[in-house]
C-alpha positions as CSV (number, residue, x, y, z in Angstrom):
1,X,-28.0,15.9,-38.4
2,X,-25.4,14.9,-40.9
3,X,-25.8,11.9,-43.4
4,X,-22.7,10.2,-41.9
5,X,-24.0,7.0,-40.0
6,X,-24.4,7.3,-36.2
7,X,-22.7,4.0,-34.5
8,X,-23.8,2.6,-31.4
9,X,-21.0,0.0,-30.1
10,X,-21.2,-2.2,-27.0
11,X,-17.8,-1.8,-25.1
12,X,-16.4,-3.4,-21.9
13,X,-13.8,-1.4,-19.9
14,X,-11.2,-3.5,-21.6
15,X,-12.2,-2.6,-25.2
16,X,-13.1,1.1,-24.3
17,X,-10.1,2.2,-23.0
18,X,-8.0,0.9,-25.9
19,X,-9.0,3.9,-27.7
20,X,-8.0,7.3,-26.9
21,X,-10.4,10.1,-25.2
22,X,-10.2,13.9,-24.7
23,X,-12.6,16.0,-22.3
24,X,-12.5,19.3,-24.3
25,X,-12.1,22.5,-22.7
26,X,-15.6,23.8,-23.2
27,X,-16.9,20.9,-20.7
28,X,-17.2,21.3,-16.9
29,X,-14.5,20.0,-15.0
30,X,-14.4,16.9,-12.6
31,X,-17.3,17.5,-10.1
32,X,-18.0,13.8,-8.6
33,X,-17.7,14.0,-4.8
34,X,-17.1,10.8,-2.6
35,X,-20.8,10.2,-2.5
36,X,-20.7,9.7,-6.0
37,X,-17.5,7.8,-6.5
38,X,-18.6,5.5,-3.7
39,X,-21.7,4.8,-5.3
40,X,-20.5,3.8,-8.4
41,X,-18.2,1.5,-6.3
42,X,-20.9,0.2,-4.4
43,X,-22.7,-0.5,-7.5
44,X,-20.0,-2.3,-8.8
45,X,-19.2,-4.6,-5.9
46,X,-23.1,-5.1,-5.7
47,X,-23.0,-6.4,-9.1
48,X,-19.9,-8.4,-8.5
49,X,-21.3,-10.3,-5.5
50,X,-24.4,-11.2,-7.1
51,X,-23.2,-12.9,-10.2
52,X,-19.9,-12.0,-11.5
53,X,-20.2,-14.0,-14.6
54,X,-23.3,-11.6,-15.7
55,X,-22.6,-8.4,-17.7
56,X,-23.2,-5.2,-15.5
57,X,-24.5,-2.4,-17.6
58,X,-23.0,1.2,-17.1
59,X,-25.3,3.3,-19.4
60,X,-24.5,5.1,-22.4
61,X,-21.3,8.0,-23.3
62,X,-21.8,10.1,-26.2
63,X,-18.5,10.9,-28.4
64,X,-17.6,12.8,-31.2
65,X,-15.1,10.8,-33.5
66,X,-12.2,13.4,-34.6
67,X,-10.6,10.6,-36.6
68,X,-7.6,10.6,-34.1
69,X,-9.6,10.4,-30.9
70,X,-13.2,10.2,-29.4
71,X,-14.0,13.9,-27.8
72,X,-16.4,12.9,-24.9
73,X,-19.7,14.7,-24.9
74,X,-21.3,12.8,-22.0
75,X,-19.9,10.4,-20.0
76,X,-16.6,12.1,-18.8
77,X,-17.2,11.9,-14.9
78,X,-17.5,8.3,-14.9
79,X,-14.8,7.8,-17.5
80,X,-12.3,9.9,-15.4
81,X,-13.3,7.8,-12.7
82,X,-12.7,4.5,-14.4
83,X,-9.2,5.8,-15.4
84,X,-8.3,6.9,-12.0
85,X,-9.5,3.3,-11.0
86,X,-7.1,1.8,-13.3
87,X,-4.4,3.7,-12.0
88,X,-5.0,2.6,-8.3
89,X,-5.3,-1.0,-9.8
90,X,-2.1,-0.6,-11.6
91,X,-0.4,0.4,-8.3
92,X,-1.7,-2.3,-6.3
93,X,-0.6,-4.8,-8.8
94,X,2.9,-3.5,-8.8
95,X,2.9,-3.5,-5.0
96,X,1.9,-7.3,-5.1
97,X,4.6,-8.1,-8.0
98,X,2.0,-8.6,-10.6
99,X,2.6,-8.1,-14.0
100,X,0.7,-4.7,-15.2
101,X,1.1,-4.8,-18.8
102,X,-2.6,-5.3,-19.4
103,X,-3.6,-2.3,-17.3
104,X,-0.7,-0.2,-18.6
105,X,-2.0,-0.8,-21.9
106,X,-5.5,0.6,-21.0
107,X,-3.8,4.0,-19.6
108,X,-1.6,4.6,-22.3
109,X,0.1,3.6,-25.4
110,X,3.0,4.9,-27.3
111,X,2.4,7.3,-30.4
112,X,4.9,9.3,-32.2
113,X,5.0,12.9,-31.6
114,X,5.6,15.9,-34.1
115,X,9.3,15.7,-33.6
116,X,9.3,12.1,-34.5
117,X,10.0,10.8,-30.6
118,X,8.1,8.1,-29.2
119,X,6.3,9.0,-26.0
120,X,3.4,7.7,-24.0
121,X,0.1,9.0,-24.7
122,X,-2.6,8.9,-22.0
123,X,-6.0,7.1,-23.0
124,X,-7.9,9.9,-21.3
125,X,-6.8,13.6,-21.6
126,X,-8.5,16.5,-19.7
127,X,-8.1,19.7,-21.6
128,X,-9.9,22.1,-19.2
129,X,-8.0,24.6,-17.4
130,X,-8.6,23.1,-13.7
131,X,-6.9,19.7,-15.0
132,X,-3.5,20.5,-15.0
133,X,-1.5,17.3,-15.2
134,X,-3.4,15.6,-12.2
135,X,-4.2,12.3,-14.4
136,X,-0.5,12.0,-14.8
137,X,0.6,12.6,-11.5
138,X,-2.2,10.0,-10.5
139,X,-0.8,7.4,-13.0
140,X,2.7,8.0,-11.6
141,X,1.8,7.1,-8.2
142,X,3.5,10.7,-7.2
143,X,2.5,12.4,-4.0
144,X,-0.8,14.7,-3.7
145,X,0.4,18.0,-4.8
146,X,-0.3,20.8,-2.5
147,X,-2.5,23.8,-3.8
148,X,-4.6,21.8,-5.9
149,X,-7.6,23.2,-8.0
150,X,-11.1,22.1,-7.0
151,X,-11.2,19.6,-9.9
152,X,-7.7,18.4,-8.7
153,X,-8.7,17.9,-5.1
154,X,-11.6,15.8,-6.2
155,X,-9.6,13.7,-8.5
156,X,-7.1,13.1,-5.7
157,X,-10.2,12.5,-3.3
158,X,-11.5,10.0,-6.0
159,X,-8.2,8.0,-6.1
160,X,-8.0,7.8,-2.4
161,X,-11.4,6.6,-1.7
162,X,-11.0,4.0,-4.7
163,X,-7.6,2.7,-3.1
164,X,-9.2,2.7,0.4
165,X,-12.4,1.0,-0.9
166,X,-10.5,-1.7,-2.9
167,X,-8.1,-2.6,0.5
168,X,-11.2,-2.9,2.7
169,X,-13.4,-4.7,0.0
170,X,-10.5,-7.3,-0.9
171,X,-7.9,-8.1,1.9
172,X,-6.9,-11.2,-0.3
173,X,-5.3,-9.9,-3.4
174,X,-6.6,-13.2,-5.2
175,X,-10.1,-11.8,-4.9
176,X,-9.0,-8.5,-6.0
177,X,-7.7,-9.9,-9.1
178,X,-11.1,-11.7,-9.6
179,X,-12.7,-8.4,-9.3
180,X,-10.6,-6.8,-11.9
181,X,-11.2,-9.2,-14.3
182,X,-14.8,-8.7,-13.8
183,X,-14.3,-4.9,-13.9
184,X,-12.6,-5.0,-17.2
185,X,-14.6,-7.6,-19.0
186,X,-18.0,-7.8,-17.6
187,X,-18.8,-4.5,-17.2
188,X,-20.6,-2.6,-20.6
189,X,-21.5,0.5,-21.7
190,X,-22.9,1.7,-25.2
191,X,-20.4,4.3,-26.9
192,X,-22.5,6.3,-29.4
193,X,-20.1,7.8,-32.0
194,X,-20.8,10.6,-34.7
195,X,-18.3,12.1,-36.8
196,X,-20.0,15.2,-36.6
197,X,-19.9,17.6,-33.4
198,X,-23.3,19.1,-33.8
199,X,-24.9,15.5,-34.2
200,X,-23.1,14.3,-30.8
201,X,-24.4,17.7,-28.9
202,X,-27.9,17.0,-30.5
203,X,-28.0,13.3,-29.4
204,X,-26.6,14.3,-25.5
205,X,-29.7,16.9,-25.5
206,X,-31.9,14.3,-26.9
207,X,-30.8,11.5,-24.3
208,X,-31.1,13.8,-21.2
209,X,-34.5,15.4,-22.2
210,X,-36.0,12.1,-23.2
211,X,-37.1,9.2,-20.7
212,X,-35.4,5.7,-20.3
213,X,-36.9,2.6,-20.9
214,X,-39.2,0.6,-18.6
215,X,-38.0,-0.7,-15.5
216,X,-39.4,-3.1,-12.5
217,X,-40.9,0.1,-11.1
218,X,-42.7,0.8,-14.5
219,X,-43.7,-2.5,-14.8
220,X,-44.9,-2.8,-11.1
221,X,-47.0,0.3,-12.0
222,X,-48.6,-1.4,-15.0
223,X,-49.1,-4.5,-13.0
224,X,-51.1,-2.7,-10.4
225,X,-52.9,-0.4,-12.9
226,X,-54.2,-3.3,-14.3
227,X,-56.6,-4.3,-11.1
228,X,-58.2,-0.6,-11.3
229,X,-61.3,0.6,-13.1
230,X,-60.1,3.2,-15.8
231,X,-62.2,5.6,-13.8
232,X,-60.0,5.4,-10.7
233,X,-56.8,5.6,-13.1
234,X,-56.5,9.5,-12.3
235,X,-56.6,8.9,-8.5
236,X,-54.4,5.9,-8.6
237,X,-51.8,7.8,-10.9
238,X,-51.6,10.8,-8.1
239,X,-50.8,8.6,-5.5
240,X,-48.2,6.8,-7.8
241,X,-46.7,10.1,-8.9
242,X,-46.6,11.3,-5.0
243,X,-44.0,8.0,-4.5
244,X,-41.8,9.0,-7.4
245,X,-41.6,12.8,-6.7
246,X,-40.4,11.9,-3.3
247,X,-37.7,9.5,-4.3
248,X,-36.7,12.4,-6.7
249,X,-36.5,14.9,-4.1
250,X,-33.4,12.8,-2.5
251,X,-32.4,11.7,-5.9
252,X,-32.7,8.0,-5.2
253,X,-32.9,5.2,-7.7
254,X,-36.5,3.9,-7.3
255,X,-35.4,0.1,-7.8
256,X,-33.2,0.5,-4.7
257,X,-36.3,2.0,-2.8
258,X,-38.2,-1.0,-4.4
259,X,-36.1,-3.6,-3.2
260,X,-35.3,-2.3,0.5
261,X,-39.6,-1.9,0.5
262,X,-40.2,-5.5,-0.6
263,X,-37.3,-6.8,2.0
264,X,-38.4,-4.9,4.7
265,X,-42.1,-5.6,4.5
266,X,-42.5,-9.2,3.0
267,X,-40.7,-12.6,3.2
268,X,-38.0,-13.2,0.5
269,X,-36.7,-16.2,2.4
270,X,-37.1,-17.8,-1.1
271,X,-34.6,-15.6,-2.8
272,X,-30.6,-16.5,-2.1
273,X,-29.3,-15.0,1.2
274,X,-33.0,-13.4,1.6
275,X,-31.6,-10.8,-0.6
276,X,-33.8,-9.3,-3.6
277,X,-31.6,-8.3,-6.5
278,X,-32.8,-5.2,-9.0
279,X,-33.1,-7.8,-12.2
280,X,-35.7,-10.2,-9.8
281,X,-38.0,-7.7,-8.3
282,X,-40.7,-7.9,-11.2
283,X,-40.4,-11.7,-11.1
284,X,-40.9,-11.6,-7.3
285,X,-43.8,-9.3,-7.5
286,X,-45.8,-11.2,-10.0
287,X,-45.4,-14.2,-7.8
288,X,-46.1,-12.9,-4.7
289,X,-49.7,-11.2,-4.6
290,X,-50.6,-13.5,-1.9
291,X,-48.2,-11.5,0.5
292,X,-48.7,-8.0,-1.4
293,X,-52.4,-8.0,-2.1
294,X,-51.8,-5.7,-5.1
295,X,-54.8,-7.5,-7.1
296,X,-57.6,-7.4,-4.8
297,X,-56.2,-4.2,-3.1
298,X,-54.1,-2.1,-5.5
299,X,-55.0,1.4,-3.7
300,X,-53.9,-0.2,-0.2
301,X,-50.9,-1.5,-1.6
302,X,-49.9,1.7,-3.2
303,X,-50.7,3.6,-0.1
304,X,-48.3,1.4,1.6
305,X,-45.7,2.1,-0.7
306,X,-46.3,6.1,-0.1
307,X,-46.0,5.4,3.5
308,X,-42.6,3.8,3.3
309,X,-41.3,6.4,0.6
310,X,-42.2,9.1,3.2
311,X,-40.4,7.1,6.0
312,X,-37.5,6.3,3.5
313,X,-37.2,10.2,2.7
314,X,-37.2,11.0,6.4
315,X,-34.9,8.5,7.7
316,X,-32.6,9.4,4.5
317,X,-32.4,13.1,5.5
318,X,-33.7,13.8,9.0
319,X,-34.4,17.4,9.7
320,X,-34.0,17.5,13.3
321,X,-31.8,15.7,16.0
322,X,-34.7,14.6,17.9
323,X,-35.7,11.0,18.4
324,X,-32.5,9.7,17.8
325,X,-32.2,11.1,14.4
326,X,-28.4,12.2,15.3
327,X,-27.7,8.7,14.7
328,X,-29.5,8.5,11.4
329,X,-27.2,11.5,10.4
330,X,-24.2,10.0,12.1
331,X,-24.3,6.7,9.6
332,X,-23.8,8.5,6.3
333,X,-20.7,10.5,7.9
334,X,-19.3,7.3,9.1
335,X,-19.8,4.8,6.3
336,X,-20.2,7.3,3.3
337,X,-22.8,9.2,1.7
338,X,-23.7,6.7,-0.8
339,X,-24.5,4.2,2.1
340,X,-28.1,3.0,2.8
341,X,-28.4,-0.4,3.8
342,X,-29.6,0.5,7.2
343,X,-32.9,2.3,5.5
344,X,-34.0,-1.5,4.9
345,X,-34.2,-2.2,8.7
346,X,-35.8,1.6,9.5
347,X,-38.5,0.3,7.1
348,X,-39.0,-2.8,8.9
349,X,-39.2,-1.0,12.2
350,X,-42.4,0.8,11.4
351,X,-44.4,-1.1,14.1
352,X,-41.8,-0.2,16.9
353,X,-43.2,2.8,19.3
354,X,-41.3,5.9,19.7
355,X,-39.2,4.6,22.9
356,X,-38.0,1.4,21.0
357,X,-37.3,3.0,17.7
358,X,-35.0,5.9,19.1
359,X,-33.0,3.1,21.0
360,X,-33.1,1.2,17.6
361,X,-31.4,4.1,15.6
362,X,-28.5,4.0,18.2
363,X,-28.1,0.3,17.8
364,X,-27.9,0.8,14.0
365,X,-25.2,3.4,14.2
366,X,-23.2,1.0,16.3
367,X,-23.9,-1.9,14.0
368,X,-22.3,0.2,10.9
369,X,-19.8,1.4,13.2
370,X,-18.5,-2.3,13.8
371,X,-19.0,-3.1,10.1
372,X,-16.9,-0.1,8.9
373,X,-14.0,-0.7,11.6
374,X,-13.8,-4.5,10.8
375,X,-14.1,-4.3,7.3
376,X,-17.5,-6.3,6.7
377,X,-17.9,-6.7,3.4
378,X,-20.9,-4.7,1.9
379,X,-22.6,-8.1,0.8
380,X,-22.2,-9.7,4.1
381,X,-23.9,-6.6,5.9
382,X,-26.4,-6.8,3.4
383,X,-27.3,-10.4,4.0
384,X,-27.2,-9.5,7.9
385,X,-29.7,-6.7,7.5
386,X,-31.8,-8.6,5.3
387,X,-31.9,-11.6,7.5
388,X,-33.1,-9.3,10.4
389,X,-35.9,-7.6,8.9
390,X,-38.2,-10.4,9.6
391,X,-37.6,-10.2,13.5
392,X,-37.6,-6.3,13.2
393,X,-41.1,-6.1,11.6
394,X,-42.6,-7.8,14.8
395,X,-40.7,-5.7,17.4
396,X,-43.1,-2.9,19.2
397,X,-41.7,-2.2,22.3
398,X,-38.2,-1.7,24.3
399,X,-38.3,-5.1,25.8
400,X,-38.9,-7.0,22.7
401,X,-35.9,-5.0,21.0
402,X,-33.8,-6.1,23.8
403,X,-34.6,-9.6,23.2
404,X,-34.1,-9.4,19.5
405,X,-30.6,-7.5,20.1
406,X,-29.6,-10.2,22.8
407,X,-30.6,-12.9,20.3
408,X,-29.3,-11.8,17.1
409,X,-27.6,-8.4,17.1
410,X,-25.1,-8.8,19.9
411,X,-24.3,-12.3,18.4
412,X,-23.5,-10.9,15.1
413,X,-21.7,-7.9,16.2
414,X,-19.3,-10.2,18.4
415,X,-18.5,-12.3,15.5
416,X,-17.6,-9.2,13.5
417,X,-15.7,-7.7,16.6
418,X,-13.4,-11.0,16.9
419,X,-10.3,-9.0,16.0
420,X,-11.8,-5.4,16.9
421,X,-9.1,-4.2,19.2
422,X,-6.5,-5.0,16.7
423,X,-8.0,-3.4,13.8
424,X,-8.6,-0.3,16.0
425,X,-5.2,-0.1,16.8
426,X,-4.1,-0.3,13.0
427,X,-6.6,2.5,12.6
428,X,-5.8,5.7,10.6
429,X,-5.4,7.8,7.5
430,X,-3.3,4.9,5.8
431,X,-6.2,2.4,6.3
432,X,-9.4,4.5,6.2
433,X,-11.1,7.7,4.2
434,X,-10.1,10.9,5.7
435,X,-13.9,11.6,6.4
436,X,-14.2,8.4,8.4
437,X,-11.5,9.1,10.6
438,X,-12.7,12.8,10.9
439,X,-16.1,11.3,12.2
440,X,-14.5,8.9,14.5
441,X,-12.2,11.8,15.9
442,X,-15.5,13.9,16.1
443,X,-17.7,11.6,17.9
444,X,-15.0,10.8,20.6
445,X,-14.0,14.2,20.9
446,X,-17.9,15.5,21.4
447,X,-18.3,12.5,23.9
448,X,-15.5,13.8,26.0
449,X,-17.2,17.2,26.0
450,X,-20.4,15.6,27.2
451,X,-18.8,14.0,30.0
452,X,-17.1,17.3,31.2
453,X,-20.4,19.0,30.9
454,X,-22.3,16.2,33.0
455,X,-24.3,15.3,29.5
456,X,-25.9,11.8,29.1
457,X,-25.5,11.8,25.6
458,X,-23.4,13.1,22.3
459,X,-25.7,15.6,20.2
460,X,-24.8,17.2,16.7
461,X,-21.1,16.8,15.5
462,X,-21.6,19.8,13.0
463,X,-19.1,21.6,15.3
464,X,-16.6,18.9,15.0
465,X,-16.8,18.2,11.4
466,X,-16.9,21.4,10.1
467,X,-14.1,22.4,7.6
468,X,-12.8,25.3,9.9
469,X,-11.7,22.1,12.3
470,X,-9.0,20.2,10.8
471,X,-6.8,17.0,11.4
472,X,-3.8,17.8,13.1
473,X,-0.9,15.5,12.9
474,X,0.9,15.5,16.5
475,X,4.3,14.2,15.1
476,X,4.2,16.4,12.1
477,X,4.5,15.3,8.7
478,X,7.2,17.3,7.7
479,X,9.1,16.1,10.8
480,X,13.0,16.6,9.9
481,X,14.5,14.4,12.7
482,X,12.3,11.3,13.4
483,X,14.7,9.6,15.9
484,X,13.4,12.6,18.2
485,X,10.0,10.6,18.3
486,X,11.8,7.2,18.6
487,X,10.5,6.2,15.2
488,X,12.4,4.7,12.1
489,X,12.2,5.8,8.8
490,X,10.6,2.4,7.8
491,X,7.7,3.2,10.3
492,X,7.3,6.8,10.1
493,X,4.8,6.8,7.4
494,X,2.4,4.2,9.4
495,X,2.7,6.1,12.4
496,X,2.3,9.6,11.1
497,X,-1.0,8.6,9.9
498,X,-2.2,6.6,13.1
499,X,-5.3,7.5,14.8
500,X,-3.3,8.2,18.1
501,X,-1.0,10.7,16.3
502,X,-4.3,12.5,15.2
503,X,-6.4,15.1,16.9
504,X,-8.8,17.8,16.0
505,X,-7.7,21.5,16.0
506,X,-9.4,24.4,14.9
507,X,-7.4,25.7,11.9
508,X,-6.6,29.2,13.2
509,X,-4.4,27.4,15.9
510,X,-3.1,24.8,13.4
511,X,-1.8,27.4,10.9
512,X,0.3,28.9,13.9
513,X,2.1,25.6,14.9
514,X,2.8,24.0,11.5
515,X,5.7,21.3,11.6
516,X,6.7,22.3,15.2
517,X,8.1,19.9,17.9
518,X,5.5,18.8,20.4
519,X,7.2,20.6,23.0
520,X,6.4,23.9,20.8
521,X,2.9,23.0,19.9
522,X,1.3,22.4,23.6
523,X,0.8,26.2,24.0
524,X,-1.8,25.7,20.8
525,X,-3.3,22.7,22.1
526,X,-4.0,24.2,25.4
527,X,-5.9,26.9,23.9
528,X,-8.2,24.5,21.7
529,X,-11.6,24.5,22.8
530,X,-11.7,20.5,22.4
531,X,-10.7,18.9,25.8
532,X,-9.6,15.8,23.9
533,X,-6.9,18.1,22.2
534,X,-6.1,20.6,25.1
535,X,-5.7,17.8,27.4
536,X,-2.8,16.4,25.4
537,X,-0.2,18.1,27.4
538,X,-1.9,18.0,30.7
539,X,-5.2,17.2,32.3
540,X,-7.0,19.9,34.3
541,X,-8.6,19.1,37.6
542,X,-11.3,20.6,39.6
543,X,-12.4,19.6,43.0
544,X,-12.7,15.9,44.2
545,X,-15.4,14.4,42.7
546,X,-16.6,16.7,39.4
547,X,-17.5,15.8,36.2
548,X,-14.0,16.8,34.9
549,X,-12.3,14.8,37.4
550,X,-14.6,11.7,36.3
551,X,-13.7,12.6,32.7
552,X,-9.7,12.5,33.4
553,X,-10.1,9.0,34.7
554,X,-10.7,7.8,30.9
555,X,-8.0,10.1,29.7
556,X,-4.4,10.5,29.6
557,X,-1.7,13.0,29.1
558,X,1.9,13.1,27.8
559,X,4.9,15.4,28.5
560,X,6.7,13.8,25.8
561,X,5.5,12.5,22.2
562,X,7.0,9.6,20.9
563,X,6.0,6.2,19.6
564,X,5.0,4.8,22.7
565,X,2.9,7.8,23.2
566,X,1.2,7.3,20.1
567,X,0.5,3.6,20.9
568,X,-0.7,4.4,24.4
569,X,-3.0,7.2,22.9
570,X,-4.3,4.9,20.4
571,X,-5.3,2.3,23.0
572,X,-7.0,5.2,25.2
573,X,-9.2,6.1,21.9
574,X,-10.0,2.6,21.6
575,X,-11.3,2.2,25.2
576,X,-13.4,5.3,24.6
577,X,-14.5,4.0,21.3
578,X,-15.9,0.7,23.1
579,X,-17.8,3.1,25.8
580,X,-19.6,4.8,22.9
581,X,-20.4,2.3,20.7
582,X,-20.9,-1.2,22.2
583,X,-24.2,-2.3,22.0
584,X,-25.6,-2.8,25.4
């Protein structure tokens, strides 16, 4: 390495984004998907809810200081996501009439170009080919372009995800402002700076090859190993390695598993809201041997952890649709790939018999559904689930489960559902991420199909959520004459994206109709294999008391499409949703 000193500076978002960064063309493009963006947001929300005066560490970035800017060697995915987040916040501030100067100063600043003109230079510039000018488009709040590159698709998906998550999380704008203060001032990362590109690349290689410092998982290992005769280290280490290997398979943070393992299996009532935070894990364990018995029975304690890891992996990524696993597959499609709160309760349910466990998985999907629809804050959901664990641990049979559901779950869900119908009636692509909207449409569509086939339950949704099935806007986005649909210009953007105006349609059919009028679309709708779509213009009857006719009693058809039709269909979908997700 060169003789020039390597600098290690602690930065907040506020201080870091006063500098200029570039992602050079030899770096890979933006690759974060919804799951990774949601995980970052969830981690930030969790830290904010836990203690918004405590600094939250974001990790390290590696840079090459060229003199005029910092070339990003490692950390470009996170910094790109934070840049997009700043753009989303700027737009939200502007819509609420709040000055955006501080945010703008983190996004761009005036510089003089070679012609002597003053221009705004963005504090993050992407030089790889796929980037085009997408960050500029995002910053200017312009429409999402068509024919995006893969990298562009991910950036605009990240923007939509961030906007929806912030709107869902902070319905009160004053609370959003407090979170923004936390984001800018209380988040921290280490910026490693070199003046030699070779040094920067070497540091990046070293960081990624070598391990990180001790965390509570390592300290717990040390605590347990101290109780064991040295001759048994090898045996215990094999068991411990099995735990970490299983978590590595699903790319899970050991500390998240450890938190859920403790809250699921032990009494954490001494903790605030019964929630154990990551930085409290080691302290809690050191004080609670009376519960865990890792001193007198270290092998038994590690075996219990091992058993729970196996369950955690199985419930996180079920390989089949049997025994209620379809509900565990549905939860990430509904709540996001990063959502894992339900796994805490699944670990607590280890004493349930098979019949009770199947029913419990269905109940969990419904609980998560109502939390999503009614925008229940993540910290409220976590507090609720943590409080349920002590009851779930003692449930073995269906009768015991029914008593717990009646006494605890239904009461809580009814509180969450206080404005359920009005929340659902506003549901659409403007208020919720597209993957969630597609899941809800898919589940209702699958339910209607099951009823027509005299089936008693909804199975795998892959047929409805695959990429060859698209969300079709019945009143088209490219509508030329809005008065045809009885909708004014000011309402158009709301109604075009309402769930009542959306249906699932095979892409081959969708391409053929484009922005046609409803009267021209119905022919394609009738060809769809999804009855919820094909029945839009006309319900098909067979006999007097058939499964098809019984299904039709829950549906409606429309000869004309307008504002009233969208409202009526939204209400119909709401009534179907209550049949599907209501907890009996």
